[in-house]
C-alpha positions as CSV (number, residue, x, y, z in Angstrom):
1,X,67.1,-33.3,4.2
2,X,65.6,-30.7,6.4
3,X,67.7,-32.0,9.4
4,X,71.0,-31.8,7.2
5,X,70.2,-28.1,6.5
6,X,70.2,-27.4,10.1
7,X,73.4,-28.6,10.7
8,X,76.4,-26.0,11.2
9,X,78.8,-25.6,8.3
10,X,81.7,-28.1,8.4
11,X,84.4,-29.2,6.3
12,X,82.3,-32.2,5.3
13,X,79.1,-30.1,4.7
14,X,80.4,-26.4,3.9
15,X,76.9,-25.5,2.4
16,X,75.1,-26.2,5.7
17,X,73.5,-23.4,7.7
18,X,71.3,-22.8,10.6
19,X,68.5,-20.3,11.3
20,X,71.0,-17.7,12.2
21,X,72.1,-17.4,8.7
22,X,68.4,-16.7,7.4
23,X,67.4,-13.3,6.4
24,X,66.0,-11.0,9.1
25,X,62.3,-11.2,9.6
26,X,60.3,-8.6,7.5
27,X,58.4,-6.1,9.8
28,X,56.0,-3.4,8.9
29,X,57.6,0.1,9.0
30,X,57.2,2.1,11.9
31,X,55.5,5.5,11.8
32,X,58.7,7.1,12.9
33,X,60.2,5.7,9.8
34,X,57.3,6.8,7.5
35,X,57.7,10.4,8.8
36,X,61.5,10.5,8.2
37,X,61.2,9.1,4.8
38,X,58.1,11.0,3.4
39,X,56.7,13.6,5.6
40,X,60.1,15.5,6.5
41,X,61.4,15.8,2.9
42,X,57.7,16.9,1.8
43,X,57.6,19.7,4.5
44,X,61.3,20.9,3.5
45,X,60.0,20.9,-0.1
46,X,56.8,22.9,0.6
47,X,58.8,25.3,2.4
48,X,61.2,25.9,-0.3
49,X,58.4,26.4,-2.7
50,X,56.4,28.9,-0.4
51,X,59.7,30.8,0.3
52,X,60.3,31.1,-3.7
53,X,56.8,32.3,-4.0
54,X,57.0,34.9,-1.4
55,X,60.4,36.1,-2.6
56,X,58.9,36.2,-6.2
57,X,55.6,38.2,-5.1
58,X,57.8,40.6,-2.8
59,X,60.1,41.1,-5.8
60,X,57.3,41.6,-8.3
61,X,55.7,44.2,-5.9
62,X,59.0,46.2,-5.4
63,X,59.4,46.1,-9.3
64,X,55.9,48.3,-9.4
65,X,57.1,51.7,-10.3
66,X,54.2,53.1,-8.2
67,X,55.8,51.3,-4.9
68,X,59.1,52.9,-5.6
69,X,58.0,56.5,-5.7
70,X,58.5,57.0,-2.0
71,X,62.2,55.3,-2.2
72,X,63.0,58.0,-5.0
73,X,61.9,60.8,-2.5
74,X,64.4,59.6,0.2
75,X,67.6,61.6,0.1
76,X,70.0,58.8,0.6
77,X,72.8,57.2,-1.7
78,X,71.0,53.9,-2.3
79,X,67.9,55.5,-4.0
80,X,69.7,54.9,-7.5
81,X,68.6,51.4,-7.1
82,X,64.9,52.5,-6.9
83,X,65.4,54.5,-10.1
84,X,67.1,51.4,-11.8
85,X,64.3,49.2,-10.8
86,X,61.6,51.6,-12.4
87,X,63.9,51.8,-15.4
88,X,64.1,48.0,-15.7
89,X,60.3,47.7,-15.0
90,X,59.3,50.4,-17.7
91,X,61.7,48.6,-20.1
92,X,60.0,44.9,-19.4
93,X,57.4,43.6,-21.6
94,X,55.3,43.4,-18.6
95,X,55.4,47.1,-17.9
96,X,53.6,48.1,-21.0
97,X,50.8,49.4,-18.7
98,X,53.1,51.8,-16.9
99,X,54.1,53.4,-20.2
100,X,50.9,55.1,-20.8
101,X,50.5,56.3,-17.2
102,X,50.8,60.1,-17.6
103,X,50.4,60.7,-13.6
104,X,53.3,58.4,-13.0
105,X,55.5,60.2,-15.6
106,X,54.5,63.5,-14.0
107,X,55.9,62.2,-10.4
108,X,58.9,60.9,-11.8
109,X,59.6,64.1,-14.1
110,X,59.0,66.3,-10.7
111,X,61.5,64.0,-8.8
112,X,64.1,64.7,-11.3
113,X,63.3,68.4,-11.7
114,X,64.0,68.7,-8.0
115,X,67.2,66.9,-8.0
116,X,68.6,68.8,-10.8
117,X,67.8,72.0,-9.0
118,X,70.4,70.6,-6.2
119,X,73.1,71.1,-8.7
120,X,75.0,68.2,-6.9
121,X,77.7,66.4,-9.2
122,X,78.3,63.5,-6.4
123,X,78.5,60.1,-7.9
124,X,75.3,59.0,-6.3
125,X,73.5,62.1,-7.6
126,X,74.9,61.5,-11.2
127,X,74.0,57.8,-11.0
128,X,70.4,58.6,-9.7
129,X,69.8,61.1,-12.4
130,X,71.2,58.6,-15.2
131,X,68.8,55.7,-14.3
132,X,65.9,58.1,-13.5
133,X,66.5,59.5,-17.2
134,X,66.5,56.0,-18.6
135,X,63.2,55.5,-16.7
136,X,61.5,58.4,-18.0
137,X,62.5,57.1,-21.6
138,X,60.5,54.1,-21.1
139,X,57.1,55.9,-21.1
140,X,55.0,56.3,-23.7
141,X,53.4,59.8,-23.2
142,X,54.7,63.1,-23.8
143,X,54.5,64.4,-20.3
144,X,58.1,63.0,-19.9
145,X,59.7,65.0,-22.5
146,X,60.2,68.3,-21.1
147,X,62.3,67.4,-18.1
148,X,64.2,65.0,-20.5
149,X,64.9,68.0,-22.6
150,X,66.2,69.9,-19.3
151,X,68.5,67.0,-18.3
152,X,69.9,66.8,-21.9
153,X,71.2,70.2,-21.5
154,X,73.0,69.3,-18.6
155,X,76.4,69.1,-20.5
156,X,78.2,72.2,-18.9
157,X,80.4,70.3,-16.5
158,X,82.3,67.1,-17.4
159,X,80.6,65.2,-14.4
160,X,77.0,65.7,-15.8
161,X,78.0,64.1,-19.5
162,X,76.4,60.9,-18.4
163,X,73.1,62.3,-17.3
164,X,73.1,64.5,-20.4
165,X,73.6,61.1,-22.7
166,X,71.1,59.3,-20.7
167,X,68.4,62.0,-21.3
168,X,69.4,62.1,-24.8
169,X,69.0,58.5,-25.3
170,X,65.8,58.9,-23.3
171,X,64.1,61.1,-25.8
172,X,65.0,58.7,-28.6
173,X,63.3,55.7,-26.6
174,X,60.3,58.0,-25.6
175,X,59.6,59.0,-29.2
176,X,59.9,55.5,-30.3
177,X,57.5,54.1,-27.6
178,X,55.1,57.0,-28.3
179,X,54.8,56.2,-32.0
180,X,54.7,52.2,-31.0
181,X,52.3,52.2,-28.1
182,X,50.5,55.6,-28.2
183,X,50.4,56.8,-31.7
184,X,47.6,59.1,-31.1
185,X,49.8,61.2,-29.0
186,X,51.5,64.0,-30.8
187,X,55.0,65.0,-30.1
188,X,54.8,68.6,-30.9
189,X,57.1,70.1,-28.1
190,X,58.9,73.3,-29.6
191,X,61.9,73.0,-27.9
192,X,62.6,69.5,-29.0
193,X,64.2,70.1,-32.3
194,X,66.3,73.1,-31.3
195,X,67.5,71.5,-28.3
196,X,68.7,68.5,-30.3
197,X,70.1,70.6,-33.1
198,X,72.2,72.6,-30.5
199,X,73.5,69.2,-28.9
200,X,74.5,67.9,-32.2
201,X,77.1,70.8,-32.4
202,X,78.5,69.9,-28.8
203,X,82.2,70.0,-28.6
204,X,81.9,66.3,-26.9
205,X,81.7,63.8,-29.6
206,X,79.8,61.3,-27.6
207,X,77.1,64.0,-27.1
208,X,77.1,64.6,-30.8
209,X,76.9,60.8,-31.5
210,X,74.1,60.1,-29.4
211,X,72.2,63.1,-30.5
212,X,72.7,61.9,-34.1
213,X,70.8,58.7,-33.3
214,X,68.0,60.6,-31.7
215,X,67.7,62.9,-34.7
216,X,67.3,59.9,-36.8
217,X,64.5,58.5,-34.5
218,X,62.7,61.9,-34.7
219,X,63.0,62.4,-38.2
220,X,61.6,65.2,-40.4
221,X,63.0,67.9,-43.0
222,X,65.2,69.7,-40.5
223,X,66.5,66.8,-38.5
224,X,67.4,65.2,-41.9
225,X,69.4,68.3,-43.1
226,X,71.3,68.3,-39.9
227,X,72.2,64.8,-40.1
228,X,73.4,65.3,-43.8
229,X,75.8,67.8,-42.1
230,X,76.9,65.3,-39.5
231,X,77.9,63.0,-42.3
232,X,81.4,65.0,-42.3
233,X,82.1,65.0,-38.6
234,X,85.4,64.2,-37.5
235,X,84.2,61.6,-35.1
236,X,83.6,58.1,-36.7
237,X,80.4,57.2,-34.5
238,X,78.9,60.6,-35.4
239,X,79.0,59.9,-38.9
240,X,77.8,56.4,-38.6
241,X,74.6,57.4,-36.5
242,X,73.9,60.1,-39.0
243,X,74.1,57.8,-41.9
244,X,72.0,55.1,-40.2
245,X,69.6,57.8,-39.1
246,X,69.0,59.0,-42.6
247,X,68.4,55.6,-43.8
248,X,65.6,54.9,-41.5
249,X,63.6,56.9,-43.9
250,X,65.1,55.7,-47.0
251,X,67.7,58.4,-47.5
252,X,71.2,56.6,-48.9
253,X,72.9,59.9,-48.7
254,X,75.2,57.9,-46.4
255,X,75.7,54.9,-48.3
256,X,79.4,54.9,-48.2
257,X,79.3,55.2,-44.6
258,X,76.9,52.1,-44.2
259,X,79.4,50.0,-46.5
260,X,82.0,51.1,-44.1
261,X,80.2,49.7,-41.5
262,X,79.9,46.5,-43.2
263,X,83.6,46.3,-43.8
264,X,85.2,43.9,-41.2
265,X,88.5,45.7,-42.0
266,X,87.2,49.2,-41.1
267,X,88.6,49.9,-37.6
268,X,88.3,53.6,-36.6
269,X,85.0,53.1,-34.5
270,X,86.4,49.9,-33.1
271,X,89.6,51.5,-32.0
272,X,87.6,53.9,-29.7
273,X,86.9,51.2,-27.3
274,X,89.0,51.2,-24.2
275,X,87.4,48.3,-22.2
276,X,88.7,45.0,-22.7
277,X,86.6,42.9,-24.8
278,X,84.4,45.7,-26.0
279,X,85.9,46.1,-29.3
280,X,84.4,43.0,-30.6
281,X,81.1,43.7,-29.1
282,X,81.2,47.2,-30.8
283,X,82.4,45.6,-34.2
284,X,79.1,43.4,-34.3
285,X,77.0,46.5,-33.4
286,X,78.3,48.1,-36.4
287,X,77.4,45.1,-38.7
288,X,74.0,44.9,-37.2
289,X,73.5,48.8,-37.8
290,X,74.8,48.7,-41.3
291,X,72.8,45.7,-42.2
292,X,69.6,47.5,-40.7
293,X,70.4,50.8,-42.4
294,X,70.5,48.9,-45.7
295,X,67.0,47.3,-45.1
296,X,65.7,50.5,-44.2
297,X,67.0,52.0,-47.3
298,X,65.3,48.9,-49.3
299,X,62.0,49.3,-47.3
300,X,61.4,52.9,-47.7
301,X,63.1,53.7,-51.0
302,X,62.1,51.0,-53.5
303,X,64.0,52.7,-56.3
304,X,67.5,52.6,-54.3
305,X,70.0,50.2,-55.7
306,X,70.6,47.6,-53.1
307,X,73.4,45.7,-55.1
308,X,76.3,47.3,-53.3
309,X,74.8,46.6,-49.7
310,X,74.2,43.1,-50.8
311,X,77.8,42.4,-52.1
312,X,79.3,44.0,-48.8
313,X,76.8,41.4,-46.9
314,X,78.0,38.7,-48.7
315,X,81.6,39.5,-47.9
316,X,80.8,40.2,-44.5
317,X,79.1,36.6,-44.3
318,X,82.2,35.1,-45.4
319,X,84.4,37.0,-42.8
320,X,82.0,35.9,-40.2
321,X,82.1,32.1,-41.1
322,X,82.4,29.8,-38.2
323,X,81.5,32.7,-35.6
324,X,78.5,31.9,-33.7
325,X,75.5,34.2,-32.5
326,X,75.3,36.1,-35.8
327,X,72.5,36.3,-38.3
328,X,74.3,38.2,-41.1
329,X,73.2,35.4,-43.6
330,X,69.7,35.9,-42.8
331,X,69.8,39.6,-43.1
332,X,71.6,39.5,-46.4
333,X,69.3,36.9,-47.9
334,X,66.1,39.2,-46.7
335,X,68.1,42.1,-48.4
336,X,68.3,40.1,-51.7
337,X,64.5,39.2,-51.6
338,X,63.8,42.7,-50.9
339,X,65.8,44.0,-54.0
340,X,63.9,41.4,-56.1
341,X,60.7,42.4,-54.8
342,X,61.4,45.9,-55.5
343,X,62.7,45.4,-59.0
344,X,59.5,43.4,-59.8
345,X,57.4,46.0,-58.5
346,X,59.2,48.5,-60.5
347,X,58.4,46.9,-63.7
348,X,54.9,46.5,-63.0
349,X,54.4,50.1,-61.8
350,X,54.3,53.4,-63.7
351,X,57.7,54.7,-65.7
352,X,60.0,55.9,-62.9
353,X,60.2,59.4,-62.2
354,X,63.6,61.4,-62.5
355,X,66.3,60.6,-60.0
356,X,65.8,64.0,-58.3
357,X,62.0,63.1,-57.7
358,X,62.1,59.8,-56.3
359,X,59.5,59.1,-53.7
360,X,61.1,58.5,-50.4
361,X,58.9,57.4,-47.5
362,X,58.0,60.8,-45.4
363,X,60.8,61.4,-42.7
364,X,57.8,61.6,-40.0
365,X,56.8,57.9,-40.8
366,X,57.8,55.0,-38.6
367,X,60.2,52.8,-40.2
368,X,59.5,48.9,-40.0
369,X,62.1,46.8,-38.4
370,X,64.0,44.8,-40.9
371,X,64.1,41.1,-40.3
372,X,67.2,39.7,-38.2
373,X,68.3,43.0,-37.1
374,X,65.9,43.8,-34.2
375,X,68.7,45.2,-31.8
376,X,68.8,48.8,-31.8
377,X,70.7,51.8,-30.3
378,X,73.0,54.3,-30.7
379,X,76.5,53.5,-32.0
380,X,79.0,54.9,-29.1
381,X,82.1,53.7,-27.2
382,X,81.7,52.7,-23.4
383,X,83.7,52.7,-20.3
384,X,82.7,52.0,-16.7
385,X,81.7,55.2,-15.1
386,X,83.7,56.5,-12.0
387,X,82.3,56.6,-8.7
388,X,78.9,55.3,-7.7
389,X,78.0,53.8,-11.2
390,X,81.4,52.0,-11.0
391,X,80.4,50.1,-7.8
392,X,77.3,48.9,-9.6
393,X,79.3,47.5,-12.5
394,X,77.4,49.6,-14.9
395,X,79.2,50.4,-18.3
396,X,78.5,53.8,-19.5
397,X,79.6,55.7,-22.8
398,X,82.3,58.1,-22.4
399,X,84.1,60.6,-24.7
400,X,87.3,60.1,-26.4
401,X,89.7,62.3,-27.9
402,X,89.0,61.8,-31.6
403,X,87.2,64.6,-33.7
404,X,86.6,66.9,-30.8
């Protein structure tokens, strides 16, 4: 049989084969083959990991505000990037340690003060001041406040509007940060309230709108009085920010405006948006702000009737049915639970005081964040800033004709 297998295939025996038909002999792999198969790919992977690590370390180092100070002092058109990096580092959760750094705040404040003295209105200068104002708002020490107040007064020329608005919002962020991260510090700058009151009367509706938001963050009797007057402003965003600002401390004087914010058919503020696609984003900002305002009223004014807000919220949930990325249902349910809680507490409490003596949480207190409505910021239209910021694809708020 073995002899038969060694015969070449033929018509009589097609299945016969010779040694040439056998598989090649198995040989141990050479060292060259092993290097090509395992070592070379391993070296490549190790090099990639090392490069990633080095880049990460370099990026983290350059994000340290202290290492960026010298870049800010250079008089070149790209230093706005260093200011932007500091702003991002300050607003990053990992940057909490920098927020209480008074010496760093003073350095940045001096850099902005020196730049404001130049009085330049080039795109590069405006962009640099814009980001530096944002960075200063990331602190939790009052040392950053004086220069932000100075920058907020830069509304005399249209070119400096963005700096003014960034400083106004920086003041709001600074106040909130001090209360959250450094509550032992006092915000007692005598120029703060007069500056904001003055800005709230600006002929520029966008400056009024952002100032209304900041007055709401500040709180207090005088700020609340000014916000009540701003409820009748001719510009919708000013009215909404004023109503939301009052609601922070349980004041529901702006009730009708809050209900309007929750109304999907209300379009006055949405129509202010000129950038493609921003209208829908603005609409959801209104919903979130309105729901947050309703929650704040319930949190800080237990005797307030939340039924109108709950009903408006239910209508909103129906209108948003099928739309992703919105937690209106959750917030409305939380609002309903809060209403039940307040009612239960009122039944077990002492007899209610007359309406004109209702207990409202002091305006100086820090309001709690309502569940499901964590995002916060002023209600304002946006556009792409001309010049340098335009090249950096940064959207900025801008004035419109309404209510000027």
